[in-house]
N, C-alpha and C positions, 0 to 999 in steps of 0.2 A: 393722621397719629399713625407711625408705624410699628409694625405685631414684632415683639422680641425679637423674632427668628430675622425679621429683616434686620434689625439692627444689632442681630450677630452676625451677619451673613455682610449687611453692610461695615462692619468694622476689621472684617476680614477673618472673620474664626466659623468655627465649626460650629453648626446645632446642636448640643448636646442636653440633655434630659436635666444634669446637674447642672447646665448652667441657665437653663431653664427655670430652675426651679426657686434658683437664688433671686435671681429677675424677679419672679413674682412675687419671692418673700418681700424683696428688696419696695415692690409697691406696693407690697400691703403693708410694710412697715418702715418707711422711709428710716435714718438714722440709727440702723440696726447695729452692733457689734458681731463680729462675725459668732461669739458664741451663743447671743439671740438667735442668730440665722441658722446656727447647730440647731438649737432646740425647737425652732419655730419649726426646717424642715422633718424634723424626726416627729414633730409631734401630728401633720401633717402628711405624714407617709409618702408626701414630695420627694423624688428621688431618693426612696431607702433603701441603695446600697452608694449613695457618697459619704466618704469617710469626714473628719473632722479637717485631715491633710487636704482635701480634697476640696473643700469649701477654702478654706486659706486661697487652697491652687486657684480655687475660678475669680475668689474677690482679686488678686493679685492680676490672673488674664484681663477682667470684666476693667480691672482701674488702668492696667497699661494699656489700655483699646480705647480708652477716653470714655469708655459706657457708663462706667462707676465714680462718682467722685469718692476719695478716704480724707476724712475729717479727723484731725487727732486734740480735744480738746482737752487742755493740759487735767491730769489725775484723772483722766478715764481715757478706757481702751479708744481703739479706732474704730470709728463709724462709719458705715458707707450708706451714700444716696443716689439714685437717679438723676438725680438736678446737676447734670453737666453743663459744659458751656454757654457759662452766662456768669456775671459777677452778682453773687448772694453772698449775703453771711448768716452767721450762726444766733440764736437763742440758746444758752444753755442754764437748765435748772441747778442751783448749786446744791437743794435738796433731795431730789428724784433724777438726777441726770435729763429730765425731759429736751429734747434738742429740735427748735425751730427755726426755719428758715426766716428767714426775713429779707430781702430785694433792698438794694446799693440805694442809696439814695441820691448819689452822684453819676451812676449809670458803668460807664466804663472801668476796666484796670488797668492800673491801682486808682484804685479811687480817694489814699491816703499819699499824702506825699511826705517824707520826712525833709527833713531843716538840712539834711545833709546823706548822699547816698553813696559817700565811700569809693563813687568810680563805679557803681553795680547799676546797670541798666533793669531797672525794675518794669517785672510785668504784670506784675498781684500783691494787693494786701490781703492777708487772708484778718476778718477782723471775728470777735466771737466777745456775745455781751455775756456778763454772770448777772445771775441774779437769783428770782426765787420765783417760780409760777405759779398762776394765780392757786390753785389748789394748794399749793405747800404754802403761802402768803398766808394764804384766809387760815389754814393750819396750825402754822407757826404764831397768827396773831391771837388767835383762839385758845392755844395751850400758853402763852406767853400773859394774857391776863386771869388765867387760872391760878388759884394756890397750888392744888394738888395732882396739877400736870406732871407727871413727868418725862420725862426727853424722849420723844422718836429717833427710834434709829434710820437713817436714810433709807430708803428702797431702791436697790438695783433696778432702771426700768430697761433693762435687758431681758432679765429673766425673772422679776419679781420677788426677787430675793433681799433680804438684807445686807446694803451695803456696807462696806467699811466705814466709822467714825470719819471725820477729819484728824482724828489724833493718830487713828493706826495708819493712814495712807501718807503719815509723815516721815 
């Protein structure tokens, strides 16, 4: 496996501390939002001088260079991952936002074929499966069987804070 500096150089990018810090953060926390990366970098004192706008700029640069993939599940902030160049999809928990990679059963893109392509030349299909992760399914199952249970507010996995309820997202 190549190192982050080698990957940056191979993509035609300069090796900078902010780029290395974001690469390391994504390696440790795939599927992170920009806000979560900002918090992670600040908490770990990596690239201490990088601004919020700097994080967004680096993410844009890395995505444009093909080093980072931006995924945008409906109703969620964009998430970023280092897994690029393959045809994989995602599982997203409706309650906590946990996101996991899932390999495509077909292999090459596009893995789905529409009834009509309306003249488009198709090159990719982005699939997101929605549901509840095992932890949230167990929690909601426990809560639904308890008469005294109070509703649980979803947790934003990107920063550990309470996420807006479904009603608040509308």
